[in-house]
PDB file with one MODEL, atoms N, CA, C and O in Angstrom:
MODEL        1
ATOM      1  N   UNK A   1     -35.881 -31.877 118.247  1.00  0.00           N
ATOM      2  CA  UNK A   1     -34.749 -32.378 117.693  1.00  0.00           C
ATOM      3  C   UNK A   1     -34.384 -30.820 116.681  1.00  0.00           C
ATOM      4  O   UNK A   1     -35.207 -30.045 116.192  1.00  0.00           O
ATOM      5  N   UNK A   2     -33.370 -30.780 116.641  1.00  0.00           N
ATOM      6  CA  UNK A   2     -33.249 -29.937 115.562  1.00  0.00           C
ATOM      7  C   UNK A   2     -32.554 -30.461 114.153  1.00  0.00           C
ATOM      8  O   UNK A   2     -31.851 -31.471 114.176  1.00  0.00           O
ATOM      9  N   UNK A   3     -32.784 -29.721 112.913  1.00  0.00           N
ATOM     10  CA  UNK A   3     -31.965 -30.144 111.969  1.00  0.00           C
ATOM     11  C   UNK A   3     -30.568 -30.098 112.071  1.00  0.00           C
ATOM     12  O   UNK A   3     -29.992 -29.425 112.926  1.00  0.00           O
ATOM     13  N   UNK A   4     -29.908 -30.903 111.093  1.00  0.00           N
ATOM     14  CA  UNK A   4     -28.798 -31.282 110.702  1.00  0.00           C
ATOM     15  C   UNK A   4     -28.407 -29.850 110.001  1.00  0.00           C
ATOM     16  O   UNK A   4     -29.074 -29.238 109.166  1.00  0.00           O
ATOM     17  N   UNK A   5     -26.652 -29.344 110.792  1.00  0.00           N
ATOM     18  CA  UNK A   5     -26.765 -27.760 109.785  1.00  0.00           C
ATOM     19  C   UNK A   5     -25.756 -28.379 108.596  1.00  0.00           C
ATOM     20  O   UNK A   5     -25.017 -29.364 108.588  1.00  0.00           O
ATOM     21  N   UNK A   6     -26.028 -27.474 107.712  1.00  0.00           N
ATOM     22  CA  UNK A   6     -25.245 -27.821 106.392  1.00  0.00           C
ATOM     23  C   UNK A   6     -23.846 -27.950 106.766  1.00  0.00           C
ATOM     24  O   UNK A   6     -23.194 -28.995 106.762  1.00  0.00           O
ATOM     25  N   UNK A   7     -23.491 -26.912 107.054  1.00  0.00           N
ATOM     26  CA  UNK A   7     -21.751 -26.919 107.337  1.00  0.00           C
ATOM     27  C   UNK A   7     -21.120 -28.090 107.992  1.00  0.00           C
ATOM     28  O   UNK A   7     -19.965 -28.364 107.663  1.00  0.00           O
ATOM     29  N   UNK A   8     -21.865 -28.981 109.076  1.00  0.00           N
ATOM     30  CA  UNK A   8     -21.673 -30.203 109.279  1.00  0.00           C
ATOM     31  C   UNK A   8     -21.450 -31.300 108.357  1.00  0.00           C
ATOM     32  O   UNK A   8     -20.437 -31.946 108.091  1.00  0.00           O
ATOM     33  N   UNK A   9     -22.574 -31.348 107.959  1.00  0.00           N
ATOM     34  CA  UNK A   9     -22.647 -32.017 106.474  1.00  0.00           C
ATOM     35  C   UNK A   9     -21.624 -32.062 105.408  1.00  0.00           C
ATOM     36  O   UNK A   9     -21.424 -33.034 104.681  1.00  0.00           O
ATOM     37  N   UNK A  10     -20.933 -30.828 105.367  1.00  0.00           N
ATOM     38  CA  UNK A  10     -20.387 -30.406 103.936  1.00  0.00           C
ATOM     39  C   UNK A  10     -18.617 -30.979 104.436  1.00  0.00           C
ATOM     40  O   UNK A  10     -17.720 -31.071 103.597  1.00  0.00           O
ATOM     41  N   UNK A  11     -18.406 -31.321 105.993  1.00  0.00           N
ATOM     42  CA  UNK A  11     -17.064 -31.594 106.226  1.00  0.00           C
ATOM     43  C   UNK A  11     -16.970 -33.757 106.508  1.00  0.00           C
ATOM     44  O   UNK A  11     -16.059 -34.430 106.990  1.00  0.00           O
ATOM     45  N   UNK A  12     -18.241 -34.156 105.983  1.00  0.00           N
ATOM     46  CA  UNK A  12     -18.474 -35.482 105.823  1.00  0.00           C
ATOM     47  C   UNK A  12     -17.883 -36.182 104.326  1.00  0.00           C
ATOM     48  O   UNK A  12     -17.929 -35.307 103.461  1.00  0.00           O
ATOM     49  N   UNK A  13     -17.570 -36.946 104.003  1.00  0.00           N
ATOM     50  CA  UNK A  13     -16.854 -37.678 102.689  1.00  0.00           C
ATOM     51  C   UNK A  13     -18.274 -38.298 102.476  1.00  0.00           C
ATOM     52  O   UNK A  13     -19.182 -38.365 103.304  1.00  0.00           O
ATOM     53  N   UNK A  14     -18.261 -38.833 100.897  1.00  0.00           N
ATOM     54  CA  UNK A  14     -19.246 -38.845  99.822  1.00  0.00           C
ATOM     55  C   UNK A  14     -19.851 -40.392 100.873  1.00  0.00           C
ATOM     56  O   UNK A  14     -21.056 -40.404 101.124  1.00  0.00           O
ATOM     57  N   UNK A  15     -19.246 -41.219 101.248  1.00  0.00           N
ATOM     58  CA  UNK A  15     -19.538 -42.503 102.096  1.00  0.00           C
ATOM     59  C   UNK A  15     -20.312 -42.381 103.273  1.00  0.00           C
ATOM     60  O   UNK A  15     -21.327 -43.039 103.500  1.00  0.00           O
ATOM     61  N   UNK A  16     -19.784 -41.470 104.065  1.00  0.00           N
ATOM     62  CA  UNK A  16     -20.459 -41.183 105.636  1.00  0.00           C
ATOM     63  C   UNK A  16     -22.008 -40.186 105.113  1.00  0.00           C
ATOM     64  O   UNK A  16     -23.054 -40.309 105.751  1.00  0.00           O
ATOM     65  N   UNK A  17     -21.897 -39.225 103.866  1.00  0.00           N
ATOM     66  CA  UNK A  17     -22.926 -39.062 103.778  1.00  0.00           C
ATOM     67  C   UNK A  17     -24.095 -39.576 103.191  1.00  0.00           C
ATOM     68  O   UNK A  17     -25.238 -39.120 103.215  1.00  0.00           O
ATOM     69  N   UNK A  18     -23.562 -40.783 102.557  1.00  0.00           N
ATOM     70  CA  UNK A  18     -24.873 -41.563 101.978  1.00  0.00           C
ATOM     71  C   UNK A  18     -24.970 -42.387 102.683  1.00  0.00           C
ATOM     72  O   UNK A  18     -25.958 -43.053 102.375  1.00  0.00           O
ATOM     73  N   UNK A  19     -24.268 -42.926 103.883  1.00  0.00           N
ATOM     74  CA  UNK A  19     -25.007 -43.667 105.180  1.00  0.00           C
ATOM     75  C   UNK A  19     -25.918 -43.076 105.877  1.00  0.00           C
ATOM     76  O   UNK A  19     -26.973 -43.648 106.154  1.00  0.00           O
ATOM     77  N   UNK A  20     -25.573 -41.543 106.355  1.00  0.00           N
ATOM     78  CA  UNK A  20     -26.254 -40.675 106.865  1.00  0.00           C
ATOM     79  C   UNK A  20     -28.080 -40.287 106.194  1.00  0.00           C
ATOM     80  O   UNK A  20     -29.148 -39.958 106.710  1.00  0.00           O
ATOM     81  N   UNK A  21     -27.621 -40.548 104.915  1.00  0.00           N
ATOM     82  CA  UNK A  21     -28.905 -40.345 103.939  1.00  0.00           C
ATOM     83  C   UNK A  21     -29.464 -41.740 104.001  1.00  0.00           C
ATOM     84  O   UNK A  21     -30.542 -41.835 103.414  1.00  0.00           O
ATOM     85  N   UNK A  22     -29.020 -42.851 104.555  1.00  0.00           N
ATOM     86  CA  UNK A  22     -29.705 -44.256 104.426  1.00  0.00           C
ATOM     87  C   UNK A  22     -30.550 -44.021 105.832  1.00  0.00           C
ATOM     88  O   UNK A  22     -31.778 -44.072 105.897  1.00  0.00           O
ATOM     89  N   UNK A  23     -29.711 -43.766 106.887  1.00  0.00           N
ATOM     90  CA  UNK A  23     -30.198 -43.860 108.087  1.00  0.00           C
ATOM     91  C   UNK A  23     -31.621 -42.995 108.219  1.00  0.00           C
ATOM     92  O   UNK A  23     -32.741 -43.431 108.485  1.00  0.00           O
ATOM     93  N   UNK A  24     -31.153 -41.461 107.913  1.00  0.00           N
ATOM     94  CA  UNK A  24     -32.390 -40.807 107.771  1.00  0.00           C
ATOM     95  C   UNK A  24     -33.523 -41.403 106.964  1.00  0.00           C
ATOM     96  O   UNK A  24     -34.392 -41.853 107.712  1.00  0.00           O
ATOM     97  N   UNK A  25     -33.719 -41.511 106.030  1.00  0.00           N
ATOM     98  CA  UNK A  25     -34.603 -42.414 105.309  1.00  0.00           C
ATOM     99  C   UNK A  25     -35.287 -43.351 105.700  1.00  0.00           C
ATOM    100  O   UNK A  25     -36.455 -43.470 105.330  1.00  0.00           O
ATOM    101  N   UNK A  26     -34.438 -44.594 106.897  1.00  0.00           N
ATOM    102  CA  UNK A  26     -34.896 -45.426 107.716  1.00  0.00           C
ATOM    103  C   UNK A  26     -35.755 -44.911 108.608  1.00  0.00           C
ATOM    104  O   UNK A  26     -36.935 -45.207 108.420  1.00  0.00           O
ATOM    105  N   UNK A  27     -35.444 -44.066 109.741  1.00  0.00           N
ATOM    106  CA  UNK A  27     -36.096 -43.018 110.511  1.00  0.00           C
ATOM    107  C   UNK A  27     -37.457 -42.563 109.709  1.00  0.00           C
ATOM    108  O   UNK A  27     -38.494 -42.686 110.361  1.00  0.00           O
ATOM    109  N   UNK A  28     -37.562 -42.121 108.553  1.00  0.00           N
ATOM    110  CA  UNK A  28     -38.595 -41.422 107.738  1.00  0.00           C
ATOM    111  C   UNK A  28     -39.621 -42.279 108.063  1.00  0.00           C
ATOM    112  O   UNK A  28     -40.582 -42.188 108.826  1.00  0.00           O
ATOM    113  N   UNK A  29     -39.145 -43.264 107.204  1.00  0.00           N
ATOM    114  CA  UNK A  29     -40.117 -44.473 107.077  1.00  0.00           C
ATOM    115  C   UNK A  29     -40.687 -44.898 108.465  1.00  0.00           C
ATOM    116  O   UNK A  29     -41.910 -45.036 108.433  1.00  0.00           O
ATOM    117  N   UNK A  30     -40.118 -45.136 109.658  1.00  0.00           N
ATOM    118  CA  UNK A  30     -40.685 -45.751 110.703  1.00  0.00           C
ATOM    119  C   UNK A  30     -41.766 -44.320 111.173  1.00  0.00           C
ATOM    120  O   UNK A  30     -42.972 -44.279 111.417  1.00  0.00           O
ATOM    121  N   UNK A  31     -40.648 -43.197 111.154  1.00  0.00           N
ATOM    122  CA  UNK A  31     -41.932 -42.401 111.588  1.00  0.00           C
ATOM    123  C   UNK A  31     -43.508 -41.949 110.886  1.00  0.00           C
ATOM    124  O   UNK A  31     -44.503 -41.417 111.378  1.00  0.00           O
ATOM    125  N   UNK A  32     -43.176 -42.455 109.484  1.00  0.00           N
ATOM    126  CA  UNK A  32     -44.311 -42.558 108.468  1.00  0.00           C
ATOM    127  C   UNK A  32     -45.576 -43.841 108.996  1.00  0.00           C
ATOM    128  O   UNK A  32     -46.798 -43.762 108.875  1.00  0.00           O
ATOM    129  N   UNK A  33     -44.900 -44.774 109.490  1.00  0.00           N
ATOM    130  CA  UNK A  33     -45.400 -46.152 110.124  1.00  0.00           C
ATOM    131  C   UNK A  33     -46.513 -45.404 111.062  1.00  0.00           C
ATOM    132  O   UNK A  33     -47.729 -45.398 110.869  1.00  0.00           O
ATOM    133  N   UNK A  34     -45.629 -44.632 112.367  1.00  0.00           N
ATOM    134  CA  UNK A  34     -45.719 -44.502 113.468  1.00  0.00           C
ATOM    135  C   UNK A  34     -47.229 -43.558 113.425  1.00  0.00           C
ATOM    136  O   UNK A  34     -48.195 -43.742 114.165  1.00  0.00           O
ATOM    137  N   UNK A  35     -47.102 -42.488 112.309  1.00  0.00           N
ATOM    138  CA  UNK A  35     -48.552 -41.636 112.208  1.00  0.00           C
ATOM    139  C   UNK A  35     -49.478 -42.457 111.627  1.00  0.00           C
ATOM    140  O   UNK A  35     -50.652 -42.208 111.902  1.00  0.00           O
ATOM    141  N   UNK A  36     -49.216 -43.513 110.781  1.00  0.00           N
ATOM    142  CA  UNK A  36     -50.411 -44.065 110.042  1.00  0.00           C
ATOM    143  C   UNK A  36     -51.140 -44.842 111.247  1.00  0.00           C
ATOM    144  O   UNK A  36     -52.339 -45.105 111.152  1.00  0.00           O
ATOM    145  N   UNK A  37     -50.364 -45.220 112.426  1.00  0.00           N
ATOM    146  CA  UNK A  37     -50.946 -46.281 113.390  1.00  0.00           C
ATOM    147  C   UNK A  37     -51.581 -45.241 114.262  1.00  0.00           C
ATOM    148  O   UNK A  37     -52.702 -45.535 114.677  1.00  0.00           O
ATOM    149  N   UNK A  38     -51.079 -44.065 114.627  1.00  0.00           N
ATOM    150  CA  UNK A  38     -51.632 -43.047 115.352  1.00  0.00           C
ATOM    151  C   UNK A  38     -50.617 -43.064 116.417  1.00  0.00           C
ATOM    152  O   UNK A  38     -51.036 -42.371 117.344  1.00  0.00           O
ATOM    153  N   UNK A  39     -49.336 -43.615 116.707  1.00  0.00           N
ATOM    154  CA  UNK A  39     -48.677 -43.645 117.705  1.00  0.00           C
ATOM    155  C   UNK A  39     -47.546 -42.508 117.578  1.00  0.00           C
ATOM    156  O   UNK A  39     -46.585 -42.529 118.347  1.00  0.00           O
ATOM    157  N   UNK A  40     -47.659 -41.671 116.746  1.00  0.00           N
ATOM    158  CA  UNK A  40     -46.443 -40.461 116.593  1.00  0.00           C
ATOM    159  C   UNK A  40     -47.083 -39.273 117.313  1.00  0.00           C
ATOM    160  O   UNK A  40     -48.158 -38.759 117.006  1.00  0.00           O
ATOM    161  N   UNK A  41     -46.334 -38.935 118.241  1.00  0.00           N
ATOM    162  CA  UNK A  41     -46.575 -37.459 119.001  1.00  0.00           C
ATOM    163  C   UNK A  41     -46.053 -36.361 118.662  1.00  0.00           C
ATOM    164  O   UNK A  41     -46.606 -35.288 118.906  1.00  0.00           O
ATOM    165  N   UNK A  42     -44.835 -36.463 118.007  1.00  0.00           N
ATOM    166  CA  UNK A  42     -44.161 -35.048 117.575  1.00  0.00           C
ATOM    167  C   UNK A  42     -44.170 -35.222 116.128  1.00  0.00           C
ATOM    168  O   UNK A  42     -43.241 -35.882 115.662  1.00  0.00           O
ATOM    169  N   UNK A  43     -45.067 -34.744 115.312  1.00  0.00           N
ATOM    170  CA  UNK A  43     -45.466 -34.759 113.928  1.00  0.00           C
ATOM    171  C   UNK A  43     -44.458 -33.706 113.329  1.00  0.00           C
ATOM    172  O   UNK A  43     -44.367 -33.850 112.109  1.00  0.00           O
ATOM    173  N   UNK A  44     -43.919 -33.007 113.673  1.00  0.00           N
ATOM    174  CA  UNK A  44     -42.462 -32.019 113.265  1.00  0.00           C
ATOM    175  C   UNK A  44     -41.978 -32.659 113.102  1.00  0.00           C
ATOM    176  O   UNK A  44     -42.068 -32.972 111.914  1.00  0.00           O
ATOM    177  N   UNK A  45     -41.129 -33.430 113.804  1.00  0.00           N
ATOM    178  CA  UNK A  45     -40.022 -34.487 113.171  1.00  0.00           C
ATOM    179  C   UNK A  45     -40.009 -35.243 111.703  1.00  0.00           C
ATOM    180  O   UNK A  45     -39.068 -35.585 110.987  1.00  0.00           O
ATOM    181  N   UNK A  46     -41.293 -35.352 111.564  1.00  0.00           N
ATOM    182  CA  UNK A  46     -41.209 -35.677 109.804  1.00  0.00           C
ATOM    183  C   UNK A  46     -40.769 -34.650 109.120  1.00  0.00           C
ATOM    184  O   UNK A  46     -39.865 -34.933 108.335  1.00  0.00           O
ATOM    185  N   UNK A  47     -41.210 -33.191 109.161  1.00  0.00           N
ATOM    186  CA  UNK A  47     -40.981 -32.248 108.161  1.00  0.00           C
ATOM    187  C   UNK A  47     -39.534 -32.470 108.210  1.00  0.00           C
ATOM    188  O   UNK A  47     -38.932 -32.860 107.210  1.00  0.00           O
ATOM    189  N   UNK A  48     -38.746 -32.163 109.710  1.00  0.00           N
ATOM    190  CA  UNK A  48     -37.607 -32.004 109.767  1.00  0.00           C
ATOM    191  C   UNK A  48     -36.693 -33.115 109.394  1.00  0.00           C
ATOM    192  O   UNK A  48     -35.509 -32.781 109.335  1.00  0.00           O
ATOM    193  N   UNK A  49     -36.955 -34.328 109.135  1.00  0.00           N
ATOM    194  CA  UNK A  49     -36.217 -35.446 108.671  1.00  0.00           C
ATOM    195  C   UNK A  49     -36.261 -35.311 106.922  1.00  0.00           C
ATOM    196  O   UNK A  49     -35.289 -35.529 106.198  1.00  0.00           O
ATOM    197  N   UNK A  50     -37.654 -34.893 106.445  1.00  0.00           N
ATOM    198  CA  UNK A  50     -37.346 -34.941 105.329  1.00  0.00           C
ATOM    199  C   UNK A  50     -36.326 -33.711 104.716  1.00  0.00           C
ATOM    200  O   UNK A  50     -35.368 -33.867 103.959  1.00  0.00           O
ATOM    201  N   UNK A  51     -36.920 -32.274 105.368  1.00  0.00           N
ATOM    202  CA  UNK A  51     -35.899 -31.578 104.952  1.00  0.00           C
ATOM    203  C   UNK A  51     -34.564 -31.788 105.112  1.00  0.00           C
ATOM    204  O   UNK A  51     -33.890 -31.073 104.371  1.00  0.00           O
ATOM    205  N   UNK A  52     -33.921 -32.545 105.847  1.00  0.00           N
ATOM    206  CA  UNK A  52     -32.639 -33.146 106.208  1.00  0.00           C
ATOM    207  C   UNK A  52     -31.851 -33.944 105.175  1.00  0.00           C
ATOM    208  O   UNK A  52     -30.655 -33.907 104.888  1.00  0.00           O
ATOM    209  N   UNK A  53     -33.005 -34.783 104.627  1.00  0.00           N
ATOM    210  CA  UNK A  53     -32.528 -35.913 103.608  1.00  0.00           C
ATOM    211  C   UNK A  53     -32.619 -35.130 102.010  1.00  0.00           C
ATOM    212  O   UNK A  53     -32.046 -35.566 101.012  1.00  0.00           O
ATOM    213  N   UNK A  54     -33.313 -34.125 102.044  1.00  0.00           N
ATOM    214  CA  UNK A  54     -33.253 -33.183 100.508  1.00  0.00           C
ATOM    215  C   UNK A  54     -31.702 -32.226 100.902  1.00  0.00           C
ATOM    216  O   UNK A  54     -31.015 -31.971  99.914  1.00  0.00           O
ATOM    217  N   UNK A  55     -31.193 -31.739 102.216  1.00  0.00           N
ATOM    218  CA  UNK A  55     -30.488 -31.146 102.370  1.00  0.00           C
ATOM    219  C   UNK A  55     -29.090 -32.104 102.500  1.00  0.00           C
ATOM    220  O   UNK A  55     -28.044 -31.458 102.428  1.00  0.00           O
ATOM    221  N   UNK A  56     -28.981 -33.284 102.647  1.00  0.00           N
ATOM    222  CA  UNK A  56     -27.638 -34.016 102.229  1.00  0.00           C
ATOM    223  C   UNK A  56     -27.695 -34.603 101.385  1.00  0.00           C
ATOM    224  O   UNK A  56     -26.711 -35.248 101.023  1.00  0.00           O
ATOM    225  N   UNK A  57     -28.935 -34.639 100.667  1.00  0.00           N
ATOM    226  CA  UNK A  57     -28.719 -35.213  98.929  1.00  0.00           C
ATOM    227  C   UNK A  57     -28.293 -34.227  98.096  1.00  0.00           C
ATOM    228  O   UNK A  57     -27.642 -34.494  97.086  1.00  0.00           O
ATOM    229  N   UNK A  58     -28.685 -32.738  98.510  1.00  0.00           N
ATOM    230  CA  UNK A  58     -28.059 -31.636  98.133  1.00  0.00           C
ATOM    231  C   UNK A  58     -26.421 -31.351  98.128  1.00  0.00           C
ATOM    232  O   UNK A  58     -25.737 -31.142  97.126  1.00  0.00           O
ATOM    233  N   UNK A  59     -26.088 -31.384  99.145  1.00  0.00           N
ATOM    234  CA  UNK A  59     -24.875 -31.602  99.623  1.00  0.00           C
ATOM    235  C   UNK A  59     -24.000 -32.878  98.575  1.00  0.00           C
ATOM    236  O   UNK A  59     -22.997 -32.644  97.901  1.00  0.00           O
ATOM    237  N   UNK A  60     -24.568 -33.950  98.665  1.00  0.00           N
ATOM    238  CA  UNK A  60     -24.152 -35.107  97.957  1.00  0.00           C
ATOM    239  C   UNK A  60     -23.910 -34.982  96.593  1.00  0.00           C
ATOM    240  O   UNK A  60     -22.933 -35.477  96.032  1.00  0.00           O
ATOM    241  N   UNK A  61     -24.832 -34.290  96.015  1.00  0.00           N
ATOM    242  CA  UNK A  61     -24.535 -33.767  94.646  1.00  0.00           C
ATOM    243  C   UNK A  61     -23.633 -32.993  94.115  1.00  0.00           C
ATOM    244  O   UNK A  61     -22.959 -33.023  93.085  1.00  0.00           O
ATOM    245  N   UNK A  62     -23.804 -31.916  95.488  1.00  0.00           N
ATOM    246  CA  UNK A  62     -22.610 -30.806  95.171  1.00  0.00           C
ATOM    247  C   UNK A  62     -21.441 -31.283  94.958  1.00  0.00           C
ATOM    248  O   UNK A  62     -20.814 -30.984  93.941  1.00  0.00           O
ATOM    249  N   UNK A  63     -20.921 -32.177  95.974  1.00  0.00           N
ATOM    250  CA  UNK A  63     -19.665 -32.963  96.263  1.00  0.00           C
ATOM    251  C   UNK A  63     -19.310 -33.715  95.004  1.00  0.00           C
ATOM    252  O   UNK A  63     -18.149 -33.642  94.602  1.00  0.00           O
ATOM    253  N   UNK A  64     -20.095 -34.348  94.421  1.00  0.00           N
ATOM    254  CA  UNK A  64     -19.758 -35.133  93.282  1.00  0.00           C
ATOM    255  C   UNK A  64     -19.837 -34.466  92.269  1.00  0.00           C
ATOM    256  O   UNK A  64     -19.265 -35.107  91.388  1.00  0.00           O
ATOM    257  N   UNK A  65     -20.421 -33.045  91.665  1.00  0.00           N
ATOM    258  CA  UNK A  65     -20.316 -32.435  90.525  1.00  0.00           C
ATOM    259  C   UNK A  65     -19.075 -31.606  90.886  1.00  0.00           C
ATOM    260  O   UNK A  65     -18.560 -31.061  89.909  1.00  0.00           O
ATOM    261  N   UNK A  66     -18.326 -31.332  92.370  1.00  0.00           N
ATOM    262  CA  UNK A  66     -17.039 -30.759  92.015  1.00  0.00           C
ATOM    263  C   UNK A  66     -16.177 -31.681  92.125  1.00  0.00           C
ATOM    264  O   UNK A  66     -15.028 -31.263  91.982  1.00  0.00           O
ATOM    265  N   UNK A  67     -16.278 -32.887  92.342  1.00  0.00           N
ATOM    266  CA  UNK A  67     -15.375 -34.185  92.291  1.00  0.00           C
ATOM    267  C   UNK A  67     -15.203 -33.937  90.398  1.00  0.00           C
ATOM    268  O   UNK A  67     -14.076 -33.671  89.979  1.00  0.00           O
ATOM    269  N   UNK A  68     -16.276 -34.041  89.480  1.00  0.00           N
ATOM    270  CA  UNK A  68     -15.979 -34.269  88.349  1.00  0.00           C
ATOM    271  C   UNK A  68     -15.392 -33.065  87.750  1.00  0.00           C
ATOM    272  O   UNK A  68     -14.468 -33.162  86.942  1.00  0.00           O
ATOM    273  N   UNK A  69     -15.988 -31.692  88.182  1.00  0.00           N
ATOM    274  CA  UNK A  69     -14.840 -30.665  87.549  1.00  0.00           C
ATOM    275  C   UNK A  69     -13.592 -30.546  87.902  1.00  0.00           C
ATOM    276  O   UNK A  69     -12.761 -29.847  87.321  1.00  0.00           O
ATOM    277  N   UNK A  70     -13.384 -31.299  88.982  1.00  0.00           N
ATOM    278  CA  UNK A  70     -11.804 -31.265  89.303  1.00  0.00           C
ATOM    279  C   UNK A  70     -11.017 -32.291  88.556  1.00  0.00           C
ATOM    280  O   UNK A  70      -9.823 -32.274  88.256  1.00  0.00           O
ATOM    281  N   UNK A  71     -11.927 -33.179  88.322  1.00  0.00           N
ATOM    282  CA  UNK A  71     -10.999 -34.351  87.429  1.00  0.00           C
ATOM    283  C   UNK A  71     -10.667 -33.948  85.799  1.00  0.00           C
ATOM    284  O   UNK A  71      -9.787 -34.404  85.068  1.00  0.00           O
ATOM    285  N   UNK A  72     -11.874 -32.756  85.469  1.00  0.00           N
ATOM    286  CA  UNK A  72     -11.978 -32.283  84.348  1.00  0.00           C
ATOM    287  C   UNK A  72     -10.487 -31.274  84.139  1.00  0.00           C
ATOM    288  O   UNK A  72      -9.698 -31.454  83.212  1.00  0.00           O
ATOM    289  N   UNK A  73     -10.385 -30.606  84.813  1.00  0.00           N
ATOM    290  CA  UNK A  73      -9.444 -29.832  84.895  1.00  0.00           C
ATOM    291  C   UNK A  73      -7.819 -30.291  84.979  1.00  0.00           C
ATOM    292  O   UNK A  73      -6.939 -29.434  85.060  1.00  0.00           O
TER     293      UNK A  73
ENDMDL
END
């Protein structure tokens, strides 16, 4: 699986991005359980999902910061 592109994420609204973050965190939790029980075969997927969550949180923070600065102007 490939990581989500930042360009694709920047086109999403804040609500959609928050939904994607929640879904990715749920998948990450499931992957961690699989790893603990020894069922996980694609261990690289953990790293990809963690980075995707961080990327989405960064973009969400950028969007909210730009909304605040636009509101002040």
